[in-house]
Biopython code that builds the backbone (N, CA, C, O; Angstrom):
import numpy as np
from Bio.PDB.StructureBuilder import StructureBuilder

atoms = [
    (1, "GLU", "N", (134.275, 150.159, -61.722)),
    (1, "GLU", "CA", (133.273, 149.509, -62.551)),
    (1, "GLU", "C", (131.955, 149.356, -61.785)),
    (1, "GLU", "O", (130.888, 149.671, -62.311)),
    (2, "ALA", "N", (132.033, 148.870, -60.536)),
    (2, "ALA", "CA", (130.814, 148.710, -59.733)),
    (2, "ALA", "C", (130.129, 150.055, -59.521)),
    (2, "ALA", "O", (128.910, 150.159, -59.656)),
    (3, "ASP", "N", (130.899, 151.076, -59.191)),
    (3, "ASP", "CA", (130.336, 152.408, -58.957)),
    (3, "ASP", "C", (129.656, 152.931, -60.219)),
    (3, "ASP", "O", (128.571, 153.508, -60.147)),
    (4, "ALA", "N", (130.282, 152.735, -61.362)),
    (4, "ALA", "CA", (129.707, 153.190, -62.635)),
    (4, "ALA", "C", (128.367, 152.519, -62.918)),
    (4, "ALA", "O", (127.515, 153.094, -63.595)),
    (5, "ARG", "N", (128.178, 151.310, -62.406)),
    (5, "ARG", "CA", (126.927, 150.570, -62.617)),
    (5, "ARG", "C", (125.930, 150.782, -61.481)),
    (5, "ARG", "O", (124.845, 150.201, -61.489)),
    (6, "GLY", "N", (126.293, 151.608, -60.511)),
    (6, "GLY", "CA", (125.415, 151.846, -59.377)),
    (6, "GLY", "C", (125.383, 150.689, -58.392)),
    (6, "GLY", "O", (124.397, 150.511, -57.676)),
    (7, "LEU", "N", (126.451, 149.900, -58.350)),
    (7, "LEU", "CA", (126.537, 148.734, -57.476)),
    (7, "LEU", "C", (127.543, 148.979, -56.359)),
    (7, "LEU", "O", (128.386, 149.872, -56.453)),
    (8, "ASP", "N", (127.447, 148.185, -55.311)),
    (8, "ASP", "CA", (128.411, 148.227, -54.220)),
    (8, "ASP", "C", (129.070, 146.866, -54.078)),
    (8, "ASP", "O", (128.425, 145.834, -54.264)),
    (9, "ILE", "N", (130.337, 146.864, -53.752)),
    (9, "ILE", "CA", (131.034, 145.618, -53.407)),
    (9, "ILE", "C", (130.901, 145.463, -51.905)),
    (9, "ILE", "O", (131.320, 146.341, -51.152)),
    (10, "VAL", "N", (130.319, 144.350, -51.458)),
    (10, "VAL", "CA", (130.100, 144.149, -50.027)),
    (10, "VAL", "C", (131.028, 143.092, -49.449)),
    (10, "VAL", "O", (131.120, 142.943, -48.230)),
    (11, "GLY", "N", (131.714, 142.362, -50.314)),
    (11, "GLY", "CA", (132.606, 141.337, -49.801)),
    (11, "GLY", "C", (133.251, 140.531, -50.898)),
    (11, "GLY", "O", (133.124, 140.829, -52.085)),
    (12, "PHE", "N", (133.947, 139.499, -50.462)),
    (12, "PHE", "CA", (134.699, 138.635, -51.360)),
    (12, "PHE", "C", (134.488, 137.186, -50.940)),
    (12, "PHE", "O", (134.108, 136.906, -49.803)),
    (13, "TYR", "N", (134.737, 136.278, -51.859)),
    (13, "TYR", "CA", (134.748, 134.866, -51.486)),
    (13, "TYR", "C", (135.990, 134.232, -52.073)),
    (13, "TYR", "O", (136.515, 134.685, -53.090)),
    (14, "HIS", "N", (136.450, 133.189, -51.426)),
    (14, "HIS", "CA", (137.561, 132.414, -51.959)),
    (14, "HIS", "C", (137.551, 131.037, -51.312)),
    (14, "HIS", "O", (136.842, 130.799, -50.335)),
    (15, "SER", "N", (138.337, 130.147, -51.865)),
    (15, "SER", "CA", (138.382, 128.787, -51.335)),
    (15, "SER", "C", (139.716, 128.531, -50.645)),
    (15, "SER", "O", (140.718, 129.196, -50.910)),
    (16, "HIS", "N", (139.695, 127.556, -49.761)),
    (16, "HIS", "CA", (140.889, 127.082, -49.083)),
    (16, "HIS", "C", (141.050, 125.601, -49.411)),
    (16, "HIS", "O", (140.493, 124.755, -48.711)),
    (17, "PRO", "N", (141.796, 125.274, -50.456)),
    (17, "PRO", "CA", (141.998, 123.857, -50.800)),
    (17, "PRO", "C", (142.705, 123.100, -49.676)),
    (17, "PRO", "O", (143.755, 123.513, -49.184)),
    (18, "ASP", "N", (142.100, 121.989, -49.291)),
    (18, "ASP", "CA", (142.649, 121.105, -48.259)),
    (18, "ASP", "C", (143.019, 121.863, -46.981)),
    (18, "ASP", "O", (144.068, 121.637, -46.379)),
    (19, "HIS", "N", (142.119, 122.768, -46.591)),
    (19, "HIS", "CA", (142.314, 123.583, -45.390)),
    (19, "HIS", "C", (140.927, 123.942, -44.869)),
    (19, "HIS", "O", (139.991, 124.048, -45.662)),
    (20, "PRO", "N", (140.765, 124.132, -43.559)),
    (20, "PRO", "CA", (139.449, 124.494, -43.016)),
    (20, "PRO", "C", (138.943, 125.830, -43.569)),
    (20, "PRO", "O", (139.717, 126.633, -44.089)),
    (21, "ALA", "N", (137.652, 126.048, -43.448)),
    (21, "ALA", "CA", (137.007, 127.274, -43.934)),
    (21, "ALA", "C", (137.126, 128.387, -42.904)),
    (21, "ALA", "O", (136.124, 128.942, -42.452)),
    (22, "VAL", "N", (138.363, 128.707, -42.540)),
    (22, "VAL", "CA", (138.652, 129.797, -41.612)),
    (22, "VAL", "C", (139.697, 130.707, -42.246)),
    (22, "VAL", "O", (140.561, 130.230, -42.981)),
    (23, "PRO", "N", (139.634, 131.996, -41.977)),
    (23, "PRO", "CA", (140.620, 132.905, -42.560)),
    (23, "PRO", "C", (142.036, 132.608, -42.067)),
    (23, "PRO", "O", (142.246, 132.242, -40.911)),
    (24, "SER", "N", (142.974, 132.769, -42.950)),
    (24, "SER", "CA", (144.379, 132.566, -42.614)),
    (24, "SER", "C", (145.014, 133.893, -42.190)),
    (24, "SER", "O", (144.385, 134.947, -42.288)),
    (25, "ALA", "N", (146.248, 133.836, -41.724)),
    (25, "ALA", "CA", (146.989, 135.061, -41.390)),
    (25, "ALA", "C", (147.141, 135.928, -42.640)),
    (25, "ALA", "O", (147.054, 137.153, -42.557)),
    (26, "TYR", "N", (147.364, 135.306, -43.788)),
    (26, "TYR", "CA", (147.450, 136.058, -45.047)),
    (26, "TYR", "C", (146.136, 136.783, -45.312)),
    (26, "TYR", "O", (146.136, 137.956, -45.686)),
    (27, "ASP", "N", (145.018, 136.087, -45.119)),
    (27, "ASP", "CA", (143.702, 136.711, -45.318)),
    (27, "ASP", "C", (143.561, 137.944, -44.419)),
    (27, "ASP", "O", (143.113, 138.998, -44.870)),
    (28, "ARG", "N", (143.944, 137.805, -43.152)),
    (28, "ARG", "CA", (143.819, 138.926, -42.213)),
    (28, "ARG", "C", (144.695, 140.105, -42.639)),
    (28, "ARG", "O", (144.272, 141.258, -42.556)),
    (29, "ASP", "N", (145.900, 139.818, -43.090)),
    (29, "ASP", "CA", (146.824, 140.874, -43.486)),
    (29, "ASP", "C", (146.356, 141.633, -44.723)),
    (29, "ASP", "O", (146.775, 142.769, -44.947)),
    (30, "HIS", "N", (145.486, 141.012, -45.531)),
    (30, "HIS", "CA", (145.050, 141.631, -46.781)),
    (30, "HIS", "C", (143.565, 141.999, -46.802)),
    (30, "HIS", "O", (143.026, 142.362, -47.847)),
    (31, "ALA", "N", (142.911, 141.905, -45.652)),
    (31, "ALA", "CA", (141.473, 142.179, -45.576)),
    (31, "ALA", "C", (141.215, 143.603, -45.106)),
    (31, "ALA", "O", (142.115, 144.288, -44.620)),
    (32, "PHE", "N", (139.966, 144.032, -45.263)),
    (32, "PHE", "CA", (139.507, 145.334, -44.807)),
    (32, "PHE", "C", (138.317, 145.130, -43.864)),
    (32, "PHE", "O", (137.484, 144.261, -44.118)),
    (33, "PRO", "N", (138.217, 145.913, -42.779)),
    (33, "PRO", "CA", (137.142, 145.723, -41.803)),
    (33, "PRO", "C", (135.733, 145.947, -42.342)),
    (33, "PRO", "O", (134.776, 145.466, -41.735)),
    (34, "PHE", "N", (135.570, 146.644, -43.434)),
    (34, "PHE", "CA", (134.230, 146.980, -43.917)),
    (34, "PHE", "C", (133.684, 146.011, -44.956)),
    (34, "PHE", "O", (132.606, 146.250, -45.500)),
    (35, "PHE", "N", (134.400, 144.917, -45.249)),
    (35, "PHE", "CA", (133.910, 143.909, -46.185)),
    (35, "PHE", "C", (133.564, 142.625, -45.447)),
    (35, "PHE", "O", (134.018, 142.396, -44.326)),
    (36, "HIS", "N", (132.764, 141.803, -46.083)),
    (36, "HIS", "CA", (132.417, 140.475, -45.568)),
    (36, "HIS", "C", (133.166, 139.456, -46.426)),
    (36, "HIS", "O", (133.320, 139.638, -47.633)),
    (37, "TYR", "N", (133.628, 138.385, -45.788)),
    (37, "TYR", "CA", (134.443, 137.385, -46.479)),
    (37, "TYR", "C", (133.820, 136.004, -46.318)),
    (37, "TYR", "O", (133.596, 135.542, -45.199)),
    (38, "LEU", "N", (133.545, 135.353, -47.432)),
    (38, "LEU", "CA", (133.079, 133.969, -47.429)),
    (38, "LEU", "C", (134.269, 133.081, -47.756)),
    (38, "LEU", "O", (135.024, 133.360, -48.687)),
    (39, "VAL", "N", (134.433, 132.014, -46.987)),
    (39, "VAL", "CA", (135.534, 131.079, -47.211)),
    (39, "VAL", "C", (134.937, 129.692, -47.363)),
    (39, "VAL", "O", (134.159, 129.244, -46.521)),
    (40, "CYS", "N", (135.307, 129.014, -48.445)),
    (40, "CYS", "CA", (134.822, 127.659, -48.715)),
    (40, "CYS", "C", (135.976, 126.676, -48.581)),
    (40, "CYS", "O", (137.003, 126.821, -49.243)),
    (41, "ALA", "N", (135.806, 125.685, -47.730)),
    (41, "ALA", "CA", (136.801, 124.614, -47.628)),
    (41, "ALA", "C", (136.619, 123.683, -48.823)),
    (41, "ALA", "O", (135.491, 123.380, -49.212)),
    (42, "VAL", "N", (137.717, 123.235, -49.397)),
    (42, "VAL", "CA", (137.681, 122.298, -50.518)),
    (42, "VAL", "C", (138.573, 121.123, -50.150)),
    (42, "VAL", "O", (139.758, 121.305, -49.869)),
    (43, "ALA", "N", (138.014, 119.927, -50.151)),
    (43, "ALA", "CA", (138.770, 118.724, -49.815)),
    (43, "ALA", "C", (138.764, 117.779, -51.006)),
    (43, "ALA", "O", (137.702, 117.376, -51.481)),
    (44, "SER", "N", (139.932, 117.432, -51.481)),
    (44, "SER", "CA", (140.080, 116.540, -52.636)),
    (44, "SER", "C", (139.263, 117.035, -53.825)),
    (44, "SER", "O", (138.651, 116.245, -54.543)),
    (45, "GLY", "N", (139.262, 118.354, -54.022)),
    (45, "GLY", "CA", (138.571, 118.939, -55.167)),
    (45, "GLY", "C", (137.071, 119.111, -54.997)),
    (45, "GLY", "O", (136.397, 119.534, -55.936)),
    (46, "ARG", "N", (136.532, 118.797, -53.834)),
    (46, "ARG", "CA", (135.090, 118.921, -53.597)),
    (46, "ARG", "C", (134.804, 120.005, -52.568)),
    (46, "ARG", "O", (135.449, 120.056, -51.521)),
    (47, "PRO", "N", (133.826, 120.882, -52.864)),
    (47, "PRO", "CA", (133.497, 121.939, -51.906)),
    (47, "PRO", "C", (132.904, 121.367, -50.629)),
    (47, "PRO", "O", (132.193, 120.361, -50.643)),
    (48, "GLY", "N", (133.215, 122.034, -49.528)),
    (48, "GLY", "CA", (132.707, 121.598, -48.222)),
    (48, "GLY", "C", (132.080, 122.759, -47.482)),
    (48, "GLY", "O", (131.265, 123.498, -48.035)),
    (49, "GLU", "N", (132.464, 122.914, -46.237)),
    (49, "GLU", "CA", (131.887, 123.943, -45.374)),
    (49, "GLU", "C", (132.162, 125.347, -45.931)),
    (49, "GLU", "O", (133.244, 125.625, -46.449)),
    (50, "ILE", "N", (131.166, 126.214, -45.812)),
    (50, "ILE", "CA", (131.306, 127.616, -46.174)),
    (50, "ILE", "C", (131.032, 128.436, -44.917)),
    (50, "ILE", "O", (130.023, 128.240, -44.239)),
    (51, "THR", "N", (131.946, 129.356, -44.617)),
    (51, "THR", "CA", (131.795, 130.218, -43.450)),
    (51, "THR", "C", (131.879, 131.682, -43.876)),
    (51, "THR", "O", (132.394, 131.996, -44.949)),
    (52, "ALA", "N", (131.369, 132.573, -43.026)),
    (52, "ALA", "CA", (131.392, 134.014, -43.301)),
    (52, "ALA", "C", (132.108, 134.724, -42.164)),
    (52, "ALA", "O", (131.985, 134.345, -40.999)),
    (53, "TRP", "N", (132.865, 135.771, -42.526)),
    (53, "TRP", "CA", (133.696, 136.471, -41.554)),
    (53, "TRP", "C", (133.729, 137.954, -41.849)),
    (53, "TRP", "O", (133.544, 138.378, -42.990)),
    (54, "VAL", "N", (133.968, 138.744, -40.804)),
    (54, "VAL", "CA", (134.222, 140.175, -40.953)),
    (54, "VAL", "C", (135.427, 140.496, -40.060)),
    (54, "VAL", "O", (135.528, 140.002, -38.937)),
    (55, "LEU", "N", (136.327, 141.323, -40.571)),
    (55, "LEU", "CA", (137.528, 141.688, -39.823)),
    (55, "LEU", "C", (137.191, 142.755, -38.792)),
    (55, "LEU", "O", (136.468, 143.705, -39.091)),
    (56, "SER", "N", (137.713, 142.600, -37.576)),
    (56, "SER", "CA", (137.461, 143.590, -36.523)),
    (56, "SER", "C", (138.055, 144.938, -36.918)),
    (56, "SER", "O", (138.986, 145.011, -37.720)),
    (57, "GLU", "N", (137.504, 145.994, -36.345)),
    (57, "GLU", "CA", (137.956, 147.356, -36.662)),
    (57, "GLU", "C", (139.450, 147.553, -36.381)),
    (57, "GLU", "O", (140.117, 148.304, -37.092)),
    (58, "ASP", "N", (139.977, 146.885, -35.348)),
    (58, "ASP", "CA", (141.397, 147.030, -35.031)),
    (58, "ASP", "C", (142.274, 146.095, -35.867)),
    (58, "ASP", "O", (143.492, 146.050, -35.691)),
    (59, "ARG", "N", (141.637, 145.346, -36.783)),
    (59, "ARG", "CA", (142.301, 144.429, -37.720)),
    (59, "ARG", "C", (143.016, 143.283, -37.002)),
    (59, "ARG", "O", (143.871, 142.621, -37.589)),
    (60, "GLY", "N", (142.671, 143.049, -35.745)),
    (60, "GLY", "CA", (143.342, 142.021, -34.958)),
    (60, "GLY", "C", (142.842, 140.614, -35.215)),
    (60, "GLY", "O", (143.607, 139.655, -35.121)),
    (61, "GLU", "N", (141.548, 140.481, -35.543)),
    (61, "GLU", "CA", (141.001, 139.141, -35.749)),
    (61, "GLU", "C", (139.719, 139.214, -36.568)),
    (61, "GLU", "O", (139.084, 140.262, -36.680)),
    (62, "PHE", "N", (139.364, 138.080, -37.130)),
    (62, "PHE", "CA", (138.091, 137.961, -37.834)),
    (62, "PHE", "C", (137.022, 137.502, -36.857)),
    (62, "PHE", "O", (137.291, 136.681, -35.980)),
    (63, "ASP", "N", (135.822, 138.024, -37.000)),
    (63, "ASP", "CA", (134.669, 137.570, -36.242)),
    (63, "ASP", "C", (133.768, 136.799, -37.190)),
    (63, "ASP", "O", (133.479, 137.249, -38.299)),
    (64, "ARG", "N", (133.330, 135.631, -36.740)),
    (64, "ARG", "CA", (132.482, 134.803, -37.587)),
    (64, "ARG", "C", (131.076, 135.369, -37.629)),
    (64, "ARG", "O", (130.554, 135.841, -36.619)),
    (65, "GLU", "N", (130.466, 135.318, -38.812)),
    (65, "GLU", "CA", (129.098, 135.770, -39.003)),
    (65, "GLU", "C", (128.219, 134.568, -39.333)),
    (65, "GLU", "O", (128.674, 133.588, -39.924)),
    (66, "GLU", "N", (126.982, 134.662, -38.947)),
    (66, "GLU", "CA", (126.028, 133.613, -39.266)),
    (66, "GLU", "C", (125.589, 133.745, -40.716)),
    (66, "GLU", "O", (125.323, 134.850, -41.189)),
    (67, "ILE", "N", (125.513, 132.624, -41.419)),
    (67, "ILE", "CA", (124.963, 132.605, -42.775)),
    (67, "ILE", "C", (123.519, 132.140, -42.651)),
    (67, "ILE", "O", (123.248, 131.034, -42.184)),
    (68, "VAL", "N", (122.604, 132.990, -43.071)),
    (68, "VAL", "CA", (121.185, 132.691, -42.970)),
    (68, "VAL", "C", (120.638, 132.462, -44.390)),
    (68, "VAL", "O", (120.530, 133.406, -45.173)),
    (69, "PRO", "N", (120.296, 131.216, -44.716)),
    (69, "PRO", "CA", (119.750, 130.938, -46.048)),
    (69, "PRO", "C", (118.367, 131.588, -46.219)),
    (69, "PRO", "O", (117.583, 131.656, -45.272)),
    (70, "GLU", "N", (118.090, 132.046, -47.398)),
    (70, "GLU", "CA", (116.769, 132.631, -47.668)),
    (70, "GLU", "C", (115.798, 131.569, -48.089)),
    (70, "GLU", "O", (114.635, 131.867, -48.358)),
]
sb = StructureBuilder()
sb.init_structure("model")
sb.init_model(0)
sb.init_chain("A")
sb.init_seg("    ")
for serial, (resi, resn, name, xyz) in enumerate(atoms, 1):
    if name == "N":
        sb.init_residue(resn, " ", resi, " ")
    sb.init_atom(name, np.array(xyz, "f"), 0.0, 1.0, " ", f" {name:<3s}", serial, name[0])
structure = sb.get_structure()
């Protein structure tokens, strides 16, 4: 669908209810090194910290990326 519209998918976002805004082992096992991942911590139903990550080429770990507001 994105390709048909001339768009690119550059990443994904998801929330971690009652958990820090860091990727989990499940996230690492299902991620791809060429995408960017935003993770939002949610505590008691309220959004909190948002972090950005990219998976290393060897798929061993996520590296944190800086989020620069425009």
